[in-house]
DRENGUMAR-470502 format. One line per field, with one value per residue (C-alpha): residue number from 1; residue in one letter; x, y, z. Coordinates in steps of 0.02 Angstrom, whole numbers. Layout:
// residues N
pos (NUM, ...)
code (A, ...)
xx (X, ...)
yy (Y, ...)
zz (Z, ...)
END
This chain:
// residues 715
pos (1, 2, 3, 4, 5, 6, 7, 8, 9, 10, 11, 12, 13, 14, 15, 16, 17, 18, 19, 20, 21, 22, 23, 24, 25, 26, 27, 28, 29, 30, 31, 32, 33, 34, 35, 36, 37, 38, 39, 40, 41, 42, 43, 44, 45, 46, 47, 48, 49, 50, 51, 52, 53, 54, 55, 56, 57, 58, 59, 60, 61, 62, 63, 64, 65, 66, 67, 68, 69, 70, 71, 72, 73, 74, 75, 76, 77, 78, 79, 80, 81, 82, 83, 84, 85, 86, 87, 88, 89, 90, 91, 92, 93, 94, 95, 96, 97, 98, 99, 100, 101, 102, 103, 104, 105, 106, 107, 108, 109, 110, 111, 112, 113, 114, 115, 116, 117, 118, 119, 120, 121, 122, 123, 124, 125, 126, 127, 128, 129, 130, 131, 132, 133, 134, 135, 136, 137, 138, 139, 140, 141, 142, 143, 144, 145, 146, 147, 148, 149, 150, 151, 152, 153, 154, 155, 156, 157, 158, 159, 160, 161, 162, 163, 164, 165, 166, 167, 168, 169, 170, 171, 172, 173, 174, 175, 176, 177, 178, 179, 180, 181, 182, 183, 184, 185, 186, 187, 188, 189, 190, 191, 192, 193, 194, 195, 196, 197, 198, 199, 200, 201, 202, 203, 204, 205, 206, 207, 208, 209, 210, 211, 212, 213, 214, 215, 216, 217, 218, 219, 220, 221, 222, 223, 224, 225, 226, 227, 228, 229, 230, 231, 232, 233, 234, 235, 236, 237, 238, 239, 240, 241, 242, 243, 244, 245, 246, 247, 248, 249, 250, 251, 252, 253, 254, 255, 256, 257, 258, 259, 260, 261, 262, 263, 264, 265, 266, 267, 268, 269, 270, 271, 272, 273, 274, 275, 276, 277, 278, 279, 280, 281, 282, 283, 284, 285, 286, 287, 288, 289, 290, 291, 292, 293, 294, 295, 296, 297, 298, 299, 300, 301, 302, 303, 304, 305, 306, 307, 308, 309, 310, 311, 312, 313, 314, 315, 316, 317, 318, 319, 320, 321, 322, 323, 324, 325, 326, 327, 328, 329, 330, 331, 332, 333, 334, 335, 336, 337, 338, 339, 340, 341, 342, 343, 344, 345, 346, 347, 348, 349, 350, 351, 352, 353, 354, 355, 356, 357, 358, 359, 360, 361, 362, 363, 364, 365, 366, 367, 368, 369, 370, 371, 372, 373, 374, 375, 376, 377, 378, 379, 380, 381, 382, 383, 384, 385, 386, 387, 388, 389, 390, 391, 392, 393, 394, 395, 396, 397, 398, 399, 400, 401, 402, 403, 404, 405, 406, 407, 408, 409, 410, 411, 412, 413, 414, 415, 416, 417, 418, 419, 420, 421, 422, 423, 424, 425, 426, 427, 428, 429, 430, 431, 432, 433, 434, 435, 436, 437, 438, 439, 440, 441, 442, 443, 444, 445, 446, 447, 448, 449, 450, 451, 452, 453, 454, 455, 456, 457, 458, 459, 460, 461, 462, 463, 464, 465, 466, 467, 468, 469, 470, 471, 472, 473, 474, 475, 476, 477, 478, 479, 480, 481, 482, 483, 484, 485, 486, 487, 488, 489, 490, 491, 492, 493, 494, 495, 496, 497, 498, 499, 500, 501, 502, 503, 504, 505, 506, 507, 508, 509, 510, 511, 512, 513, 514, 515, 516, 517, 518, 519, 520, 521, 522, 523, 524, 525, 526, 527, 528, 529, 530, 531, 532, 533, 534, 535, 536, 537, 538, 539, 540, 541, 542, 543, 544, 545, 546, 547, 548, 549, 550, 551, 552, 553, 554, 555, 556, 557, 558, 559, 560, 561, 562, 563, 564, 565, 566, 567, 568, 569, 570, 571, 572, 573, 574, 575, 576, 577, 578, 579, 580, 581, 582, 583, 584, 585, 586, 587, 588, 589, 590, 591, 592, 593, 594, 595, 596, 597, 598, 599, 600, 601, 602, 603, 604, 605, 606, 607, 608, 609, 610, 611, 612, 613, 614, 615, 616, 617, 618, 619, 620, 621, 622, 623, 624, 625, 626, 627, 628, 629, 630, 631, 632, 633, 634, 635, 636, 637, 638, 639, 640, 641, 642, 643, 644, 645, 646, 647, 648, 649, 650, 651, 652, 653, 654, 655, 656, 657, 658, 659, 660, 661, 662, 663, 664, 665, 666, 667, 668, 669, 670, 671, 672, 673, 674, 675, 676, 677, 678, 679, 680, 681, 682, 683, 684, 685, 686, 687, 688, 689, 690, 691, 692, 693, 694, 695, 696, 697, 698, 699, 700, 701, 702, 703, 704, 705, 706, 707, 708, 709, 710, 711, 712, 713, 714, 715)
code (M, R, R, L, P, E, P, A, Q, A, G, R, W, A, L, A, H, W, T, G, L, A, V, A, V, L, V, I, A, A, A, A, I, R, T, V, L, D, R, R, F, A, A, P, V, V, L, C, D, E, F, I, Y, A, N, L, A, K, N, L, A, L, H, G, R, Y, L, F, R, A, T, P, D, H, Q, S, Y, L, Y, P, L, L, L, A, P, A, W, F, A, H, S, M, A, T, T, Y, A, L, A, K, G, I, T, A, S, A, M, A, L, T, P, V, P, V, Y, F, W, A, R, R, L, V, T, P, V, H, A, L, L, A, A, A, L, T, L, L, L, P, G, L, F, Y, S, G, I, L, M, T, E, A, A, F, L, P, A, F, V, L, A, A, F, A, I, A, V, A, L, E, R, P, T, F, A, H, Q, L, A, S, L, A, A, V, A, L, A, M, S, I, R, V, Q, G, I, V, L, I, L, V, I, P, T, A, V, L, G, K, V, V, L, D, L, R, A, G, V, S, R, D, R, L, L, A, E, L, R, R, L, W, P, T, A, V, L, L, G, G, G, L, V, A, F, V, V, Y, K, Q, I, Q, G, A, P, L, A, T, G, L, G, E, Y, Q, S, F, A, Q, K, H, Y, P, L, V, A, T, A, R, W, A, V, K, H, L, A, E, L, G, L, A, V, G, L, V, P, V, S, A, L, V, V, M, V, W, L, G, L, R, G, A, V, T, T, S, A, E, R, A, F, L, A, V, V, S, A, S, M, L, W, V, L, V, E, V, G, A, F, A, A, T, V, R, P, F, L, F, E, R, Y, T, L, Y, L, E, P, L, L, V, I, A, F, V, L, W, L, A, R, G, L, P, R, P, A, V, G, T, A, I, A, V, A, A, P, A, L, L, V, R, F, L, N, F, H, A, F, V, V, P, G, P, V, N, G, I, S, L, D, A, L, F, R, F, S, T, H, L, P, G, G, L, E, E, L, K, W, A, V, A, A, A, A, L, L, G, A, F, L, F, A, V, S, A, R, P, V, A, Q, I, A, L, P, L, L, L, A, A, Y, L, A, T, A, S, R, T, V, F, D, D, A, T, V, T, S, V, S, T, R, S, A, A, G, A, D, P, S, W, V, E, K, A, I, G, R, G, K, P, V, L, Y, M, N, T, P, P, G, A, P, V, T, L, L, E, T, E, F, W, N, R, N, V, S, A, V, Y, D, L, G, P, G, E, I, C, T, L, P, E, T, R, T, T, I, D, V, A, T, G, R, V, E, P, V, A, S, K, G, I, D, Y, A, I, V, D, R, R, V, P, F, P, G, E, Q, V, A, L, G, G, P, S, D, Y, P, L, A, L, Y, R, I, K, R, P, L, R, V, G, S, T, I, E, G, V, S, G, D, G, W, M, G, E, D, A, A, F, S, V, F, G, S, P, G, N, R, P, V, Q, L, T, V, A, L, G, R, A, G, W, G, G, P, D, V, P, G, H, V, R, I, V, V, G, K, P, S, A, V, S, G, K, V, V, K, V, Y, E, V, R, R, W, V, V, H, R, L, E, Q, R, T, F, A, F, H, A, R, P, P, V, R, I, E, V, Q, I, Q, P, T, F, S, P, S, Q, F, G, L, A, D, T, R, Q, L, G, A, Q, V, A, F, G, W, Q, R, R, Q)
xx (0, 72, 111, 28, 142, 202, 93, -60, -16, 8, -158, -251, -168, -216, -395, -405, -336, -411, -490, -324, -242, -384, -350, -166, -215, -334, -199, -70, -197, -258, -81, -43, -207, -197, -17, -68, -223, -127, -22, -169, -123, -12, 54, 29, -137, -147, -77, 35, 42, 102, 244, 297, 309, 396, 524, 554, 578, 699, 805, 804, 869, 999, 1052, 981, 887, 706, 722, 607, 711, 851, 727, 697, 522, 444, 263, 286, 430, 387, 295, 436, 554, 444, 448, 633, 698, 598, 712, 862, 785, 868, 719, 586, 451, 513, 527, 347, 285, 383, 320, 140, 175, 242, 91, -30, 55, 45, -140, -178, -122, -278, -379, -247, -286, -470, -469, -374, -484, -642, -578, -584, -768, -845, -822, -680, -801, -874, -697, -655, -810, -750, -580, -659, -778, -632, -545, -698, -697, -687, -550, -429, -408, -274, -165, -113, -90, 78, 5, 9, -172, -117, 0, -101, -260, -187, -85, -239, -339, -191, -176, -362, -354, -203, -292, -444, -335, -249, -419, -480, -324, -220, -53, 107, 151, -20, -12, 163, 108, -40, 69, 195, 54, -3, 175, 183, 24, 88, 253, 155, 31, 14, -174, -131, -111, -299, -266, -190, -362, -445, -355, -428, -597, -602, -553, -701, -816, -757, -791, -969, -1002, -924, -1036, -1189, -1135, -1133, -945, -915, -837, -694, -648, -668, -550, -426, -431, -407, -257, -177, -177, -43, 91, -15, -47, 137, 199, 71, 94, 282, 290, 189, 299, 457, 391, 349, 520, 607, 515, 553, 738, 725, 634, 506, 315, 230, 143, 309, 291, 161, 293, 219, 46, 91, -13, -170, -133, -141, -311, -475, -599, -780, -875, -1042, -967, -852, -999, -1102, -963, -931, -1113, -1103, -950, -1045, -1182, -1055, -972, -1140, -1156, -980, -1016, -1196, -1282, -1309, -1139, -1175, -1344, -1261, -1141, -1285, -1378, -1224, -1188, -1371, -1362, -1204, -1283, -1438, -1332, -1357, -1241, -1077, -897, -753, -685, -850, -855, -675, -716, -870, -775, -629, -737, -851, -701, -616, -770, -794, -619, -591, -755, -715, -542, -607, -753, -634, -529, -681, -748, -588, -481, -592, -781, -802, -829, -665, -692, -503, -491, -629, -601, -497, -659, -736, -650, -706, -886, -867, -816, -966, -1079, -1005, -1019, -1204, -1225, -1133, -1239, -1393, -1452, -1518, -1663, -1706, -1859, -1800, -1617, -1660, -1778, -1640, -1510, -1616, -1685, -1533, -1411, -1549, -1605, -1427, -1406, -1577, -1526, -1357, -1345, -1317, -1294, -1151, -1060, -1103, -978, -846, -674, -621, -474, -570, -748, -723, -901, -973, -884, -959, -1133, -1110, -1062, -1215, -1325, -1265, -1355, -1519, -1642, -1667, -1484, -1451, -1634, -1672, -1517, -1594, -1743, -1629, -1530, -1693, -1755, -1591, -1598, -1777, -1726, -1580, -1693, -1817, -1683, -1601, -1756, -1902, -1860, -1833, -1662, -1606, -1644, -1556, -1408, -1370, -1445, -1362, -1180, -1211, -1293, -1159, -1022, -1106, -1124, -942, -876, -976, -918, -738, -740, -814, -687, -542, -597, -613, -440, -369, -441, -372, -199, -194, -240, -109, 22, -1, 67, 240, 241, 260, 416, 408, 588, 662, 790, 861, 871, 964, 1101, 1081, 1014, 1178, 1190, 1089, 971, 893, 711, 680, 499, 466, 299, 164, 213, 132, 127, 72, 206, 336, 284, 271, 439, 520, 440, 490, 667, 759, 903, 795, 874, 815, 676, 708, 553, 556, 379, 233, 250, 162, -13, 41, 165, 304, 481, 569, 727, 677, 770, 807, 844, 965, 855, 1005, 1077, 944, 1066, 982, 1032, 1074, 1190, 1168, 1254, 1421, 1395, 1230, 1270, 1097, 933, 755, 671, 510, 558, 475, 587, 754, 893, 1081, 1155, 1177, 1013, 1031, 856, 673, 524, 368, 187, 137, 49, 203, 355, 517, 701, 854, 1006, 1186, 1204, 1317, 1370, 1322, 1143, 1031, 859, 807, 631, 497, 307, 208, 23, -35, -121, -80, -236, -179, -296, -230, -313, -296, -108, 19, 196, 328, 514, 652, 828, 938, 952, 1089, 1213, 1103, 1002, 825, 684, 502, 383, 205, 55, -94, -239, -425, -576, -599, -629, -770, -942, -1039, -1109, -999, -901, -796, -618, -508, -334, -174, -10, 152, 321, 479, 645, 637, 712, 870, 799, 612, 601, 454, 451, 546, 567, 414, 444, 264, 84, -63, -246, -393, -563, -582, -753, -817, -754, -631, -444, -305, -116, -1, 179, 321, 506, 636, 810, 825, 812, 631, 470, 286, 155, -29, -170, -357, -499, -627, -606, -749, -779, -868, -947, -1049, -1140, -1170, -1007, -888, -732, -714, -560, -559, -517, -453, -412, -320, -143, 7, 177, 314, 474, 591, 747, 702, 735)
yy (0, 168, 288, 455, 602, 690, 845, 735, 643, 809, 870, 716, 728, 912, 871, 733, 847, 1013, 1047, 1025, 1142, 1266, 1262, 1297, 1445, 1506, 1495, 1589, 1719, 1741, 1765, 1893, 1988, 1991, 2051, 2195, 2239, 2230, 2376, 2481, 2433, 2580, 2512, 2374, 2396, 2259, 2314, 2235, 2067, 2131, 2227, 2076, 1960, 2094, 2122, 1935, 1922, 2068, 1989, 1821, 1905, 2011, 1899, 1726, 1723, 1736, 1901, 2046, 2196, 2077, 1973, 1790, 1770, 1612, 1658, 1573, 1478, 1460, 1621, 1743, 1626, 1643, 1833, 1850, 1857, 2017, 2107, 2087, 2215, 2386, 2495, 2466, 2505, 2358, 2249, 2284, 2248, 2083, 2032, 2060, 1964, 1816, 1820, 1831, 1686, 1578, 1613, 1585, 1404, 1364, 1300, 1167, 1053, 1099, 1036, 875, 837, 871, 761, 611, 648, 725, 747, 856, 996, 1001, 999, 1148, 1237, 1209, 1284, 1435, 1470, 1458, 1601, 1710, 1691, 1864, 1801, 1802, 1990, 1932, 1908, 2089, 2077, 2019, 1889, 1700, 1683, 1688, 1539, 1447, 1437, 1324, 1230, 1194, 1133, 1026, 949, 911, 833, 727, 665, 617, 521, 431, 379, 324, 226, 206, 161, 204, 335, 419, 426, 496, 627, 678, 704, 800, 913, 942, 987, 1107, 1195, 1207, 1281, 1422, 1455, 1384, 1370, 1220, 1119, 1092, 970, 849, 837, 825, 661, 549, 635, 606, 423, 404, 492, 381, 225, 283, 322, 157, 61, 153, 115, -71, -101, -262, -255, -368, -255, -102, -175, -218, -38, 30, -83, -10, 160, 103, 216, 369, 310, 272, 435, 542, 450, 441, 624, 670, 565, 637, 814, 784, 707, 850, 980, 883, 885, 1071, 1098, 1201, 1190, 1099, 1261, 1335, 1227, 1353, 1490, 1664, 1588, 1488, 1602, 1533, 1360, 1430, 1511, 1442, 1412, 1407, 1268, 1357, 1520, 1427, 1329, 1489, 1577, 1423, 1426, 1612, 1580, 1441, 1566, 1691, 1554, 1520, 1704, 1706, 1567, 1612, 1478, 1353, 1265, 1235, 1163, 1052, 983, 947, 850, 749, 706, 660, 543, 466, 434, 362, 234, 302, 238, 330, 298, 280, 446, 534, 460, 514, 688, 705, 640, 760, 913, 879, 854, 1010, 1116, 1049, 1085, 1249, 1318, 1257, 1335, 1502, 1497, 1473, 1620, 1733, 1678, 1719, 1841, 1953, 1935, 1956, 1856, 1816, 1758, 1768, 1615, 1516, 1559, 1399, 1301, 1395, 1298, 1135, 1197, 1244, 1065, 1002, 1115, 1049, 869, 898, 968, 822, 697, 767, 887, 753, 814, 692, 765, 775, 807, 948, 1029, 1028, 1087, 1236, 1285, 1267, 1388, 1515, 1511, 1531, 1686, 1751, 1753, 1833, 2007, 2113, 2274, 2198, 2104, 2180, 2321, 2399, 2320, 2193, 2118, 2013, 2010, 1996, 1961, 2059, 2213, 2185, 2167, 2325, 2422, 2354, 2408, 2588, 2591, 2534, 2663, 2560, 2518, 2360, 2329, 2324, 2218, 2082, 2075, 2075, 1928, 1839, 1865, 1800, 1650, 1616, 1622, 1506, 1387, 1384, 1345, 1219, 1123, 1159, 1224, 1114, 1033, 1094, 1273, 1254, 1169, 1330, 1465, 1417, 1420, 1584, 1669, 1604, 1668, 1839, 1849, 1802, 1918, 2067, 2039, 2019, 2186, 2277, 2206, 2242, 2423, 2449, 2376, 2489, 2645, 2590, 2561, 2737, 2808, 2704, 2750, 2934, 2898, 2879, 3053, 3111, 3006, 2847, 2794, 2962, 2888, 2764, 2900, 3015, 2896, 2734, 2565, 2501, 2618, 2560, 2685, 2697, 2751, 2852, 2819, 2973, 3027, 3055, 2931, 2885, 2695, 2688, 2814, 2710, 2549, 2628, 2716, 2553, 2458, 2579, 2605, 2440, 2516, 2549, 2415, 2457, 2550, 2636, 2654, 2818, 2807, 2788, 2603, 2527, 2471, 2290, 2271, 2234, 2212, 2377, 2420, 2483, 2640, 2748, 2934, 3027, 3170, 3284, 3267, 3182, 3041, 2883, 2710, 2588, 2680, 2661, 2505, 2523, 2556, 2648, 2829, 2892, 2916, 2959, 3076, 3174, 3341, 3433, 3347, 3435, 3315, 3349, 3300, 3352, 3356, 3257, 3245, 3283, 3168, 3093, 3155, 3334, 3286, 3193, 3267, 3170, 3214, 3107, 3154, 3101, 3050, 3156, 3035, 3005, 2977, 3109, 3188, 3362, 3326, 3193, 3192, 3060, 3016, 3109, 3018, 3052, 3162, 3273, 3208, 3158, 3051, 3083, 3112, 3185, 3249, 3349, 3343, 3456, 3391, 3532, 3697, 3790, 3852, 3773, 3932, 3951, 3913, 3964, 3818, 3824, 3712, 3738, 3649, 3637, 3549, 3653, 3492, 3433, 3504, 3373, 3383, 3478, 3372, 3498, 3437, 3497, 3533, 3528, 3578, 3547, 3613, 3552, 3463, 3279, 3136, 3060, 2888, 2890, 3046, 3108, 3282, 3282, 3470, 3579, 3750, 3802, 3737, 3802, 3751, 3773, 3699, 3654, 3655, 3608, 3717, 3807, 3831, 3911, 3926, 3924, 3987, 3946, 3987, 3865, 3800, 3621, 3485, 3525, 3426, 3475, 3355, 3383, 3295, 3310, 3238, 3181, 3121, 3075, 2954, 3002, 2829, 2890, 3004, 2880, 2900, 2761, 2825, 2726, 2817, 2912, 3091, 3235, 3374, 3415, 3468, 3535, 3564, 3677, 3762, 3894, 3981, 4124, 4293)
zz (0, -52, 93, 89, 59, 217, 190, 174, 334, 424, 358, 417, 588, 602, 551, 681, 818, 766, 935, 1023, 899, 926, 1114, 1081, 974, 1109, 1242, 1138, 1086, 1265, 1329, 1194, 1213, 1402, 1394, 1281, 1383, 1546, 1487, 1546, 1725, 1770, 1934, 2063, 2153, 2285, 2452, 2496, 2404, 2236, 2316, 2419, 2269, 2165, 2303, 2319, 2130, 2134, 2270, 2182, 2025, 2115, 2259, 2223, 2389, 2446, 2537, 2573, 2629, 2683, 2785, 2731, 2662, 2588, 2551, 2382, 2306, 2123, 2082, 2127, 2033, 1879, 1893, 1932, 1751, 1724, 1848, 1732, 1614, 1602, 1650, 1781, 1654, 1550, 1705, 1753, 1577, 1571, 1744, 1689, 1528, 1627, 1741, 1594, 1507, 1663, 1688, 1503, 1527, 1630, 1479, 1446, 1595, 1575, 1396, 1432, 1582, 1483, 1341, 1457, 1487, 1331, 1144, 1077, 1031, 1207, 1279, 1169, 1235, 1413, 1370, 1286, 1431, 1552, 1463, 1494, 1683, 1767, 1882, 1737, 1764, 1887, 1733, 1757, 1945, 2014, 2131, 2150, 2093, 1912, 1926, 2058, 1952, 1816, 1946, 2052, 1902, 1847, 2021, 2030, 1855, 1904, 2061, 1955, 1832, 1976, 2045, 1875, 1831, 1990, 1912, 2004, 1873, 1885, 2075, 2073, 1946, 2053, 2206, 2102, 2039, 2218, 2268, 2120, 2176, 2356, 2297, 2216, 2355, 2531, 2504, 2396, 2555, 2545, 2403, 2528, 2609, 2439, 2399, 2537, 2525, 2337, 2364, 2482, 2359, 2217, 2322, 2356, 2173, 2117, 2237, 2174, 1995, 2032, 2042, 2137, 2310, 2257, 2112, 2223, 2354, 2219, 2155, 2331, 2360, 2204, 2292, 2415, 2339, 2376, 2555, 2582, 2509, 2602, 2766, 2748, 2703, 2857, 2972, 2894, 2917, 3100, 3134, 3045, 3149, 3308, 3265, 3229, 3392, 3297, 3302, 3158, 3111, 3053, 2898, 2839, 2832, 2839, 2869, 3024, 3135, 3051, 3121, 3297, 3282, 3348, 3208, 3271, 3182, 3161, 3100, 2981, 2909, 2891, 2795, 2689, 2634, 2596, 2488, 2399, 2360, 2294, 2191, 2111, 2066, 1995, 1870, 1831, 1939, 1798, 1814, 1999, 1952, 1823, 1953, 2072, 1937, 1889, 2072, 2094, 1945, 2014, 2183, 2101, 2010, 1835, 1701, 1719, 1670, 1790, 1726, 1766, 1940, 1972, 1908, 2020, 2171, 2148, 2111, 2260, 2376, 2308, 2335, 2510, 2572, 2481, 2546, 2723, 2712, 2651, 2772, 2918, 2857, 2843, 3012, 3107, 3008, 2903, 2884, 2697, 2537, 2449, 2271, 2247, 2361, 2277, 2093, 2076, 2083, 1937, 1795, 1878, 1875, 1692, 1654, 1753, 1648, 1486, 1548, 1582, 1406, 1328, 1423, 1336, 1472, 1592, 1700, 1840, 1924, 2105, 2064, 1944, 2070, 2200, 2074, 2022, 2192, 2307, 2221, 2190, 2372, 2434, 2327, 2380, 2563, 2528, 2604, 2449, 2547, 2646, 2508, 2339, 2353, 2240, 2242, 2110, 2204, 2330, 2264, 2078, 2019, 2165, 2100, 1927, 2002, 2103, 1947, 1860, 2007, 1986, 1818, 1896, 1966, 2122, 2153, 2252, 2289, 2104, 2075, 2183, 2066, 1914, 1985, 2026, 1848, 1777, 1893, 1838, 1655, 1690, 1784, 1640, 1512, 1628, 1680, 1564, 1391, 1240, 1247, 1075, 1130, 1298, 1216, 1122, 1233, 1397, 1334, 1242, 1390, 1509, 1393, 1382, 1571, 1603, 1467, 1533, 1711, 1651, 1563, 1712, 1834, 1716, 1694, 1882, 1914, 1779, 1862, 2031, 1957, 1885, 2055, 2143, 2014, 2058, 2233, 2156, 2078, 1900, 1869, 1975, 1937, 1982, 2103, 1976, 1845, 1965, 2025, 1927, 1983, 2055, 2205, 2357, 2438, 2611, 2627, 2786, 2836, 2941, 3016, 2963, 2828, 2663, 2648, 2466, 2416, 2507, 2420, 2248, 2267, 2323, 2179, 2040, 2106, 2121, 2218, 2372, 2481, 2657, 2747, 2914, 3024, 3119, 3184, 3063, 3020, 2869, 2827, 2803, 2948, 2824, 2891, 2923, 3018, 3189, 3241, 3392, 3387, 3499, 3560, 3585, 3410, 3303, 3267, 3201, 3258, 3184, 3067, 2880, 2816, 2731, 2547, 2570, 2532, 2485, 2576, 2524, 2648, 2659, 2583, 2728, 2858, 2890, 2840, 2843, 2677, 2496, 2400, 2240, 2166, 2199, 2170, 2245, 2239, 2277, 2439, 2504, 2416, 2431, 2411, 2379, 2482, 2488, 2670, 2779, 2915, 3051, 2994, 3073, 3056, 3107, 3171, 3190, 3205, 3300, 3307, 3150, 3006, 2825, 2809, 2954, 3089, 3259, 3390, 3576, 3571, 3449, 3466, 3372, 3411, 3343, 3374, 3313, 3221, 3128, 3258, 3392, 3398, 3467, 3346, 3327, 3338, 3272, 3304, 3188, 3272, 3240, 3169, 3012, 2917, 3030, 2999, 3095, 3272, 3394, 3520, 3618, 3642, 3785, 3717, 3818, 3733, 3828, 3768, 3849, 3844, 3791, 3890, 3817, 3858, 3819, 3711, 3817, 3895, 4061, 4085, 4048, 3971, 3937, 3941, 3839, 3853, 3736, 3694, 3510, 3425, 3253, 3108, 3222, 3189, 3291, 3279, 3432, 3427, 3546, 3560, 3625, 3595, 3525, 3573, 3607, 3604, 3589, 3655, 3611, 3703, 3664, 3769, 3728, 3550, 3433, 3291, 3129, 3135, 3284, 3162, 3022, 2925, 2872, 2963, 3125, 3190, 3354, 3304, 3408, 3285, 3126, 3168, 3074, 3155, 3092, 3144, 3080, 3138, 3255, 3177)
END
């Protein structure tokens, strides 16, 4: 028989595998399109995760170590390693673009395991549909965010797929591959540890479904015995870990790295269950309800003993186990750490639900009476009892689909109340198509409507994140890389974090200038409790300890803070102007402010210290104090201003020069002037304080007054 020419063979192969080739094209196109679109993200927006991973990547590229400001940090092993090559670029603008491109490419890989998993269950065309719908998930906006979510999503789906294959065909190679995939996911994100619990739970689920499908007990026991490598490796790994920690003399929780504190918390069962159910309701909203209904029907059929394949039973077991443990994990977090709905922690389940939806379509839209009733009613009721006013709020980072729904509600005359009816109407339409309408109609209408819903939500979330990034970018000033441009990237720089502080400006300046190697904390701290070098100040001279490390000859300082040294460059935003100085050793500052927020408000106590003046001459000190920015109900505050000499040990006033008293009222303002020779300290105390939240506003702080300190050489 004559062989076909090579081109003909290639053509027949391409025709036979056209869906796989289409997925490859989709993945490449998605990575390219996302990379281009992500150029609209002007700066990192997630405080402080993006800055942590960027800093880790920078130190991996420069020093080959997982460091954040010279402090070991292991929040993720693989993701910073993926980003690190971007930091070899010449400019930080190029580095940021490359880092977003790497992230987008990683996230665009998600349809690959989705397609291969679906191919074991459905026809190639249906598998292609699953891959295409996955690319429309709103959570893929993380492709432009420098966070582990982008790499963890495909890794989680791959691990779940590998576990299902190992349950379906428990060969040694398949089991080893599944455990390797779990290890891969855990190396990207600690949350992947939940997959260790998924394995035994999925095994149990597969046993139940096999029994309901009529698999004999003998065959079932034989299949379970073949899972001994998984049992040995998991059990042996656990024993080895315990022994290793015993030898170290460290608690087992230290294996969680930066998240070890979570292992020491108490997780109330009822509250955890309640938040898990709320997250299930939000998950239903995120995927348009129908995929959840499809999963319920398929599980129902499996439990009723309907004809299923081993691959289907493995899929249902793994998806059910994954949903259980991910929702429990996130529910526990919300119940104890922060009471909110976090779609960013459950979005890894969304591709699995997409596959379940496609499986239901491929099976001919089965509609068992009781199972379908439960599948339609349960998700809709969960959403119905979700508190829209509490959870449907702006903010795409945590509540991805919730942000999209909130934006939609702003176009409705009735706002959130009308949104409830809109969601109910959409759920009713979905229920009709899912359970009642003619199958040929539903077969086409449901995928199209789901695709439209996901695409619309994706665009809304992406636009919101873009606006946020532009706002955050402004915190770095007109030219964010002004330090690098002034002295080059090879000269290390110290950032002096002086009161009142501007945390976003600090993070953005550090991100855009790779030579910022250390941050000295002189009082304000940071919003994310990131590692900083703690300092002490000699109240007589303003000398800062510890001294700047050898080789660090430059410092970034608030331009309004007197700093001895040669000014090299100016930068930063207009509301928090910065200056770059060549350090004149020993490292000193001229003054510090304590207890004042970035917007100028103080609480009960605030202080201002001046450590020196030219020629050690007397200075004029001013305190501008008032409540000009408060037009609400009047809460008179009794003001006490003490001026004196600070203690060399505590920094507090030990010798009083002068005391002034005043009662501050709403919309009032007053300036006090004093004369003294440095070192001198002003301490302001106001009682009582008030909170805007007492009067129906969102600000929960206890406020005393708006205060501005200043000093100048006495004429």
